[in-house]
Backbone as ProteinMPNN parsed JSONL, in Angstrom:
{"seq_chain_A": "MEQDMTSEEQPTPQQFANHKVKTKKSGQRSCNELNEKAKMCGGHLKRWYYSTDAIERECGDLESAWGKNAEVYRCEHCRTLYLPNPEEKAKNVAGLGRISVFGLTVTPKEEKQ", "coords_chain_A": {"N_chain_A": [[27.057, 24.801, 23.566], [27.607, 23.6, 20.305], [25.876, 21.21, 18.416], [26.433, 18.586, 16.109], [24.415, 17.35, 13.463], [23.73, 14.016, 13.195], [23.317, 10.906, 11.334], [21.557, 9.5, 12.877], [20.055, 11.408, 14.156], [17.567, 12.652, 12.844], [15.32, 15.028, 11.353], [12.017, 15.264, 12.73], [9.326, 13.759, 11.071], [6.256, 15.037, 9.595], [3.383, 14.603, 11.584], [0.271, 12.776, 11.728], [-3.246, 12.592, 12.514], [-4.34, 9.971, 12.456], [-2.184, 8.336, 11.96], [1.074, 7.144, 12.767], [4.181, 8.454, 12.042], [7.459, 7.858, 10.925], [10.994, 8.174, 10.159], [12.926, 6.101, 8.091], [15.905, 4.43, 9.127], [19.29, 4.197, 7.931], [19.562, 1.451, 5.864], [17.538, 0.081, 7.183], [15.134, -2.475, 7.647], [13.149, -3.549, 9.154], [10.553, -2.885, 11.575], [11.053, -0.569, 14.229], [9.529, 0.242, 16.313], [8.408, 0.676, 19.639], [6.338, -1.225, 21.827], [3.678, -1.133, 24.344], [4.823, -2.646, 26.369], [7.465, -2.14, 26.139], [8.757, -3.614, 24.185], [10.281, -4.367, 21.081], [8.646, -4.032, 17.955], [9.312, -5.235, 15.361], [8.21, -5.927, 12.885], [8.062, -6.484, 9.313], [8.991, -3.976, 6.961], [7.08, -2.77, 4.414], [6.551, -1.618, 1.087], [4.062, 0.774, 0.726], [1.172, 1.517, -0.931], [-0.7, 3.978, -0.583], [-2.67, 5.333, -1.969], [-4.302, 3.487, -3.165], [-5.447, 2.127, -1.101], [-8.373, 1.277, 0.538], [-9.363, 2.092, 3.077], [-7.639, 4.177, 3.741], [-8.239, 5.947, 1.701], [-10.7, 6.94, 2.466], [-9.96, 8.452, 4.686], [-7.838, 10.187, 3.699], [-5.814, 12.02, 4.426], [-3.037, 11.592, 4.021], [-2.652, 11.559, 1.232], [-3.406, 14.155, 0.585], [-1.39, 15.566, 1.875], [1.108, 14.507, 0.953], [0.864, 13.974, -1.747], [-0.034, 11.894, -4.601], [1.597, 9.606, -5.186], [3.774, 9.107, -3.302], [6.809, 7.804, -1.849], [6.386, 5.478, 0.542], [6.658, 3.439, 3.404], [5.219, 0.736, 5.266], [4.734, -0.804, 8.419], [4.092, -4.23, 8.793], [2.824, -5.209, 11.025], [2.264, -3.294, 13.25], [1.472, -1.115, 11.795], [2.827, 1.314, 11.575], [4.027, 4.122, 9.819], [6.712, 4.682, 7.555], [8.965, 6.972, 6.256], [11.228, 7.258, 3.46], [14.806, 7.084, 3.945], [16.607, 10.012, 3.611], [19.319, 9.958, 3.032], [19.868, 7.62, 1.695], [20.25, 6.433, -1.577], [19.228, 4.482, -3.356], [16.085, 2.983, -4.147], [15.192, 0.511, -2.635], [13.542, -1.935, -1.045], [14.393, -4.299, 0.107], [16.974, -3.874, 0.808], [20.548, -3.367, 0.321], [22.029, -5.713, -0.035], [24.507, -8.377, -0.527], [27.598, -9.126, -2.222], [27.822, -12.102, -4.0], [29.663, -14.966, -2.965], [29.733, -17.116, -4.474], [29.736, -16.367, -7.066], [31.256, -17.099, -9.245], [32.144, -17.641, -12.617], [31.54, -20.43, -14.524], [33.169, -22.209, -17.019], [31.663, -23.511, -19.99], [31.222, -27.037, -20.704], [33.142, -28.885, -23.067], [31.873, -30.08, -26.125], [31.578, -33.547, -27.044], [33.014, -35.074, -29.873]], "CA_chain_A": [[27.787, 23.932, 22.665], [26.927, 23.314, 19.059], [25.854, 19.78, 18.124], [26.3, 18.221, 14.703], [23.318, 16.42, 13.217], [24.194, 12.757, 12.632], [22.275, 10.162, 10.635], [20.588, 9.034, 13.865], [19.239, 12.538, 14.581], [16.911, 13.221, 11.684], [14.16, 15.819, 11.744], [10.787, 14.501, 12.902], [8.392, 14.007, 9.974], [4.926, 15.534, 9.943], [2.518, 13.582, 12.178], [-1.138, 12.859, 11.376], [-4.131, 12.137, 13.589], [-4.584, 8.53, 12.391], [-0.974, 7.623, 11.567], [2.368, 7.495, 13.358], [5.131, 8.533, 10.927], [8.875, 7.901, 11.299], [11.922, 8.111, 9.032], [13.757, 4.896, 8.133], [17.34, 4.585, 9.298], [20.031, 3.637, 6.811], [19.548, -0.004, 5.803], [16.483, -0.479, 8.038], [14.16, -3.302, 6.943], [12.088, -3.96, 10.067], [10.021, -1.823, 12.43], [11.734, -0.404, 15.516], [8.562, 0.859, 17.226], [8.262, -0.025, 20.913], [4.953, -1.331, 22.285], [3.46, -0.702, 25.729], [5.709, -3.415, 27.243], [8.817, -1.737, 25.736], [9.346, -4.601, 23.274], [10.319, -3.9, 19.71], [7.664, -4.671, 17.074], [10.073, -6.116, 14.486], [7.497, -6.269, 11.655], [8.728, -6.113, 8.065], [8.536, -2.743, 6.319], [6.714, -3.038, 3.027], [6.122, -0.431, 0.345], [2.614, 0.919, 0.88], [0.545, 2.393, -1.915], [-1.854, 4.47, 0.162], [-3.723, 5.851, -2.85], [-5.202, 2.386, -3.521], [-5.975, 1.545, 0.129], [-9.756, 1.741, 0.697], [-9.527, 2.793, 4.357], [-6.897, 5.44, 3.668], [-8.923, 6.855, 0.783], [-11.734, 7.62, 3.251], [-9.271, 9.445, 5.525], [-7.31, 11.11, 2.707], [-4.853, 13.023, 4.888], [-1.705, 11.37, 3.446], [-2.634, 11.979, -0.171], [-3.448, 15.622, 0.525], [-0.119, 16.107, 2.365], [2.29, 14.041, 0.227], [0.595, 13.722, -3.149], [-0.631, 10.595, -4.899], [2.515, 8.461, -5.281], [4.998, 9.272, -2.511], [7.414, 6.552, -1.386], [6.063, 5.283, 1.949], [6.714, 2.051, 3.848], [4.361, 0.516, 6.424], [4.996, -2.021, 9.179], [3.011, -5.184, 8.573], [2.152, -5.527, 12.289], [1.723, -2.156, 14.006], [1.004, -0.133, 10.805], [3.575, 2.569, 11.622], [4.497, 4.527, 8.49], [8.117, 5.097, 7.49], [9.415, 7.687, 5.065], [12.573, 6.795, 3.11], [15.948, 7.809, 4.468], [17.098, 10.91, 2.558], [20.713, 9.676, 2.726], [19.944, 6.457, 0.809], [19.929, 6.794, -2.949], [18.459, 3.438, -4.019], [14.763, 2.673, -3.62], [15.152, -0.938, -2.558], [13.002, -2.312, 0.251], [15.138, -5.427, 0.647], [18.324, -3.482, 1.195], [21.559, -3.422, -0.733], [22.495, -7.08, -0.237], [25.944, -8.62, -0.567], [28.119, -9.774, -3.421], [27.879, -13.541, -3.781], [30.969, -15.605, -3.045], [29.579, -18.174, -5.457], [29.509, -15.705, -8.333], [32.264, -17.468, -10.223], [31.61, -18.125, -13.873], [32.102, -21.719, -14.919], [33.19, -22.349, -18.48], [30.86, -24.666, -20.405], [31.966, -28.226, -21.102], [33.309, -29.043, -24.516], [31.061, -31.166, -26.665], [32.329, -34.656, -27.616], [32.795, -35.198, -31.315]], "C_chain_A": [[26.952, 23.655, 21.421], [27.019, 21.822, 18.772], [25.698, 19.564, 16.632], [25.168, 17.232, 14.562], [23.887, 15.172, 12.548], [23.042, 12.07, 11.923], [21.212, 9.65, 11.594], [19.63, 10.152, 14.275], [18.634, 13.221, 13.368], [15.717, 14.038, 12.137], [12.907, 14.951, 11.798], [9.838, 14.801, 11.755], [7.036, 14.479, 10.493], [4.06, 14.387, 10.463], [1.064, 13.858, 11.799], [-1.974, 12.271, 12.503], [-4.272, 10.61, 13.614], [-3.342, 7.702, 12.089], [0.222, 8.095, 12.372], [3.392, 7.421, 12.23], [6.545, 8.662, 11.475], [9.707, 7.922, 10.018], [12.787, 6.868, 9.19], [15.205, 5.272, 8.396], [18.033, 3.921, 8.122], [20.059, 2.112, 6.897], [18.449, -0.666, 6.612], [15.458, -1.241, 7.2], [13.017, -3.758, 7.839], [11.753, -2.817, 11.017], [10.77, -1.771, 13.763], [10.833, 0.294, 16.533], [8.433, 0.012, 18.49], [6.795, -0.063, 21.311], [4.84, -0.92, 23.745], [4.317, -1.457, 26.732], [7.183, -3.147, 26.943], [9.532, -2.82, 24.944], [9.254, -4.072, 21.857], [9.357, -4.71, 18.842], [8.345, -5.675, 16.146], [9.362, -6.532, 13.211], [8.255, -5.797, 10.424], [8.136, -4.817, 7.523], [8.296, -3.043, 4.852], [6.25, -1.75, 2.375], [4.602, -0.38, 0.386], [2.105, 1.941, -0.11], [-0.776, 2.883, -1.316], [-2.972, 4.976, -0.729], [-4.699, 4.759, -3.279], [-5.812, 1.717, -2.299], [-7.36, 2.136, 0.404], [-9.95, 2.542, 1.979], [-8.826, 4.142, 4.321], [-7.579, 6.432, 2.729], [-10.065, 7.587, 1.488], [-11.124, 8.731, 4.098], [-8.697, 10.553, 4.646], [-6.257, 12.102, 3.167], [-3.464, 12.836, 4.303], [-1.625, 11.856, 2.007], [-2.673, 13.495, -0.295], [-2.12, 16.234, 0.97], [1.057, 15.759, 1.462], [2.072, 13.867, -1.263], [0.144, 12.282, -3.348], [0.341, 9.422, -4.812], [3.819, 8.662, -4.526], [5.503, 7.903, -2.067], [7.222, 6.44, 0.124], [6.12, 3.791, 2.244], [5.852, 1.916, 5.094], [4.71, -0.802, 7.086], [3.808, -2.956, 9.017], [2.25, -5.516, 9.851], [1.481, -4.307, 12.918], [1.244, -1.016, 13.109], [1.667, 1.244, 10.927], [4.096, 2.875, 10.224], [5.931, 5.013, 8.575], [8.364, 5.812, 6.165], [10.826, 7.223, 4.737], [13.652, 7.682, 3.706], [16.489, 8.719, 3.36], [18.552, 10.661, 2.173], [20.876, 8.48, 1.784], [19.485, 6.848, -0.583], [19.001, 5.775, -3.609], [17.11, 3.236, -3.348], [14.604, 1.16, -3.611], [14.727, -1.341, -1.16], [13.851, -3.392, 0.906], [16.545, -5.053, 1.09], [19.306, -3.673, 0.053], [22.065, -4.828, -1.01], [24.002, -7.173, -0.234], [26.334, -9.248, -1.898], [28.292, -11.256, -3.108], [29.309, -14.055, -3.872], [30.934, -16.735, -4.063], [29.386, -17.613, -6.859], [30.545, -16.017, -9.388], [31.601, -17.993, -11.484], [32.329, -19.413, -14.262], [32.051, -21.811, -16.434], [32.391, -23.584, -18.876], [31.748, -25.82, -20.85], [32.054, -28.29, -22.615], [32.486, -30.253, -24.98], [31.981, -32.258, -27.236], [31.998, -34.778, -29.085], [33.031, -36.589, -31.805]], "O_chain_A": [[25.733, 23.498, 21.498], [28.094, 21.23, 18.868], [24.932, 20.262, 15.968], [24.97, 16.375, 15.423], [24.46, 15.254, 11.461], [21.922, 12.58, 11.907], [20.082, 9.389, 11.179], [18.508, 9.875, 14.699], [19.133, 14.251, 12.916], [15.156, 13.771, 13.2], [12.755, 14.018, 11.011], [9.562, 15.968, 11.478], [6.719, 14.335, 11.674], [4.01, 13.32, 9.851], [0.671, 15.003, 11.577], [-1.461, 11.535, 13.346], [-4.318, 10.018, 14.693], [-3.437, 6.48, 11.974], [0.376, 9.288, 12.633], [3.456, 6.411, 11.53], [6.806, 9.465, 12.37], [9.18, 7.712, 8.925], [13.317, 6.602, 10.269], [15.675, 6.315, 7.94], [17.407, 3.153, 7.39], [20.526, 1.55, 7.887], [18.436, -1.892, 6.715], [14.973, -0.742, 6.185], [12.022, -4.294, 7.35], [12.555, -1.909, 11.233], [11.08, -2.808, 14.35], [11.321, 0.871, 17.505], [8.357, -1.214, 18.421], [6.081, 0.928, 21.162], [5.801, -0.413, 24.322], [4.527, -0.969, 27.842], [8.055, -3.856, 27.445], [10.755, -2.942, 25.012], [8.282, -3.417, 21.48], [9.268, -5.93, 18.979], [7.985, -6.853, 16.148], [9.855, -7.413, 12.505], [9.004, -4.822, 10.486], [6.929, -4.589, 7.614], [9.187, -3.507, 4.141], [5.635, -0.898, 3.018], [3.934, -1.376, 0.112], [2.551, 3.088, -0.126], [-1.828, 2.277, -1.52], [-4.119, 5.043, -0.289], [-5.81, 5.065, -3.713], [-6.63, 0.811, -2.453], [-7.507, 3.355, 0.494], [-10.633, 3.567, 1.968], [-9.358, 5.137, 4.814], [-7.498, 7.64, 2.949], [-10.368, 8.731, 1.147], [-11.692, 9.817, 4.215], [-9.029, 11.724, 4.827], [-5.838, 12.951, 2.381], [-2.759, 13.824, 4.1], [-0.646, 12.489, 1.611], [-2.039, 14.06, -1.187], [-1.753, 17.31, 0.496], [1.917, 16.605, 1.218], [3.038, 13.626, -1.987], [-0.037, 11.54, -2.382], [-0.061, 8.334, -4.399], [4.886, 8.402, -5.083], [4.725, 6.959, -1.927], [7.812, 7.2, 0.893], [5.684, 2.974, 1.432], [5.753, 2.85, 5.89], [4.955, -1.801, 6.409], [2.657, -2.528, 9.094], [1.144, -6.052, 9.781], [0.264, -4.292, 13.096], [0.668, -0.048, 13.604], [1.126, 2.234, 10.435], [4.558, 1.975, 9.523], [6.322, 5.671, 9.539], [8.013, 5.311, 5.096], [11.562, 6.83, 5.642], [13.442, 8.872, 3.941], [16.799, 8.234, 2.272], [18.988, 11.097, 1.108], [21.916, 8.343, 1.142], [18.461, 7.511, -0.749], [18.087, 6.155, -4.341], [17.002, 3.309, -2.124], [13.951, 0.596, -4.489], [15.459, -1.119, -0.195], [14.011, -3.4, 2.127], [17.231, -5.873, 1.7], [18.932, -4.089, -1.043], [22.495, -5.109, -2.129], [24.699, -6.192, 0.025], [25.504, -9.824, -2.601], [28.845, -11.617, -2.069], [30.074, -13.639, -4.742], [31.976, -17.25, -4.466], [28.916, -18.324, -7.747], [30.693, -15.256, -10.345], [30.604, -18.712, -11.414], [33.557, -19.47, -14.318], [31.026, -21.528, -17.053], [32.433, -24.597, -18.178], [32.872, -25.617, -21.31], [31.175, -27.82, -23.337], [32.424, -31.287, -24.314], [33.017, -31.96, -27.83], [30.849, -34.608, -29.494], [32.887, -36.856, -32.998]]}, "name": "protein", "num_of_chains": 1, "seq": "MEQDMTSEEQPTPQQFANHKVKTKKSGQRSCNELNEKAKMCGGHLKRWYYSTDAIERECGDLESAWGKNAEVYRCEHCRTLYLPNPEEKAKNVAGLGRISVFGLTVTPKEEKQ"}
């Protein structure tokens, strides 16, 4: 049987000796890595500039593989690295957000004369 590749079944990114690398799911903002007790980490994913990180500069494997300024996110707790989802167009760590229901424009009051 032939299986179709869905958004959940993405190719595994290149792994490194000192880093675990995953691909973000659509709209993902927190880490989904499981620890030894099978609990989810849940740390926030933050944009990581590895070229300015002192420890990573000693290792240097990410910069040699991906270049100097690739878009990479890192979990603030377990330090798992996440590559951006290729299906998402916007580079927004916080997600797309919602349209405000309070976005009504109020007309200014008339000045008394």
